[in-house]
C-alpha positions as a printed Julia matrix, in Angstrom:
147×3 Matrix{Float64}:
  32.72   73.11    8.55
  32.64   73.64    4.79
  32.87   77.35    3.93
  30.94   76.84    0.67
  27.79   76.24    2.73
  28.44   79.27    4.94
  25.53   81.64    4.49
  25.34   85.26    5.38
  22.8    87.92    4.38
  25.46   89.79    2.39
  26.41   86.68    0.41
  22.75   85.85   -0.19
  22.05   89.38   -1.48
  25.13   89.27   -3.71
  24.08   85.9    -5.1
  20.53   87.1    -5.74
  21.8    90.27   -7.44
  24.12   88.18   -9.62
  21.25   85.82  -10.51
  18.99   88.74  -11.44
  21.76   90.24  -13.58
  22.31   86.96  -15.44
  18.56   86.5   -16.01
  18.27   90.05  -17.37
  21.22   89.5   -19.73
  19.71   86.18  -20.88
  16.31   87.79  -21.58
  18.0    90.68  -23.42
  19.95   88.28  -25.64
  16.85   86.14  -26.23
  14.84   89.21  -27.31
  17.7    90.34  -29.55
  18.06   86.94  -31.2
  14.34   86.33  -31.68
  13.42   89.84  -32.9
  11.34   90.07  -36.05
  12.17   93.01  -38.29
   9.94   94.66  -40.88
  11.13   97.59  -42.96
   9.45   99.67  -45.65
  11.56  102.61  -46.73
  12.43  104.62  -43.64
   9.83  102.86  -41.52
  11.3   100.01  -39.55
   9.55   97.87  -37.0
  11.38   95.48  -34.72
   9.59   93.31  -32.21
  10.6    90.34  -30.15
   7.89   87.77  -30.74
   8.0    84.33  -29.23
   6.16   81.19  -30.18
   3.45   81.83  -27.58
   2.63   85.21  -29.15
   2.61   83.71  -32.65
   0.29   80.95  -31.43
  -2.02   83.57  -29.86
  -2.16   85.61  -33.07
  -2.92   82.49  -35.09
  -5.71   81.36  -32.77
  -7.29   84.82  -32.61
  -7.11   85.29  -36.39
  -8.7    81.94  -37.21
 -11.29   82.26  -34.47
 -12.33   85.65  -35.83
 -12.48   84.25  -39.36
 -14.61   81.34  -38.15
 -16.97   83.67  -36.25
 -17.21   86.05  -39.22
 -17.94   83.12  -41.51
 -20.67   81.74  -39.27
 -22.16   85.24  -38.92
 -22.2    85.75  -42.7
 -23.82   82.35  -43.2
 -26.48   83.2   -40.61
 -27.19   86.58  -42.26
 -27.65   84.85  -45.61
 -26.5    88.01  -47.41
 -22.9    86.81  -47.63
 -23.38   83.06  -47.34
 -20.76   82.23  -49.99
 -18.13   84.38  -48.3
 -19.19   82.97  -44.92
 -18.73   79.41  -46.13
 -15.31   80.29  -47.58
 -14.21   81.93  -44.32
 -15.48   79.03  -42.24
 -13.89   76.34  -44.38
 -10.64   78.32  -44.69
 -10.38   78.82  -40.94
 -11.06   75.13  -40.3
  -8.37   74.13  -42.82
  -5.96   76.65  -41.28
  -6.59   75.38  -37.77
  -6.22   71.78  -38.92
  -2.91   72.41  -40.67
  -1.62   74.33  -37.67
  -2.59   71.56  -35.26
  -0.79   69.0   -37.42
   2.36   71.16  -37.36
   2.14   71.6   -33.6
   1.68   67.85  -33.17
   4.64   67.09  -35.45
   6.95   69.49  -33.62
   5.7    68.23  -30.27
   6.54   64.67  -31.26
  10.01   65.74  -32.44
  10.66   67.54  -29.15
   9.38   64.58  -27.16
  11.67   62.18  -29.03
  14.61   64.56  -28.61
  13.88   64.93  -24.89
  13.65   61.17  -24.38
  16.88   60.71  -26.31
  18.64   63.32  -24.16
  17.3    61.92  -20.9
  17.72   58.25  -21.66
  20.57   58.54  -24.17
  23.43   58.6   -21.67
  21.74   56.03  -19.46
  21.08   53.75  -22.44
  24.71   54.03  -23.59
  25.88   53.24  -20.06
  23.61   50.18  -19.9
  24.86   49.09  -23.34
  28.48   49.46  -22.2
  27.76   47.33  -19.1
  26.08   44.58  -21.13
  28.83   44.71  -23.73
  31.47   44.29  -21.01
  29.51   41.38  -19.53
  29.38   39.74  -22.98
  33.16   40.12  -23.42
  33.77   38.71  -19.92
  31.56   35.71  -20.64
  33.28   35.18  -23.98
  36.69   35.21  -22.26
  35.46   32.69  -19.68
  34.07   30.49  -22.46
  37.38   30.72  -24.32
  39.25   29.61  -21.19
  36.76   26.8   -20.47
  36.45   25.61  -24.08
  39.66   26.73  -25.84
  38.91   24.96  -29.12
  35.21   25.84  -29.38
  35.66   28.1   -32.47
  38.21   26.2   -34.33
């Protein structure tokens, strides 16, 4: 029996504790490396903000601007400002969506390249070897075919 598959409650607990420790270290490093810092004089703010939080802030900001713009248009007292807020929020959302789409396409291409890259190179190596083998057989069968 292979001892690497031997399971005991103590080993399982040790493995789980080790996994939790590694995950905590990973999250700590990720927060440290992705922290945003803002300093004005002695005031310093540091916050770990990920892409999901940035996306949320962007959506909330532009949604509020759109709602404020529509409200100002409906009240007629600030129609010009309402139109500016509405148009600005629509342009902001449109430019953001195009950036998200562009980055999504880049990630998709990169993912496909990573997944299929090794497999494609392996297939190319196999076909290349088959071509060389056929060429050798043709050379043996027709020794003067190229000259």
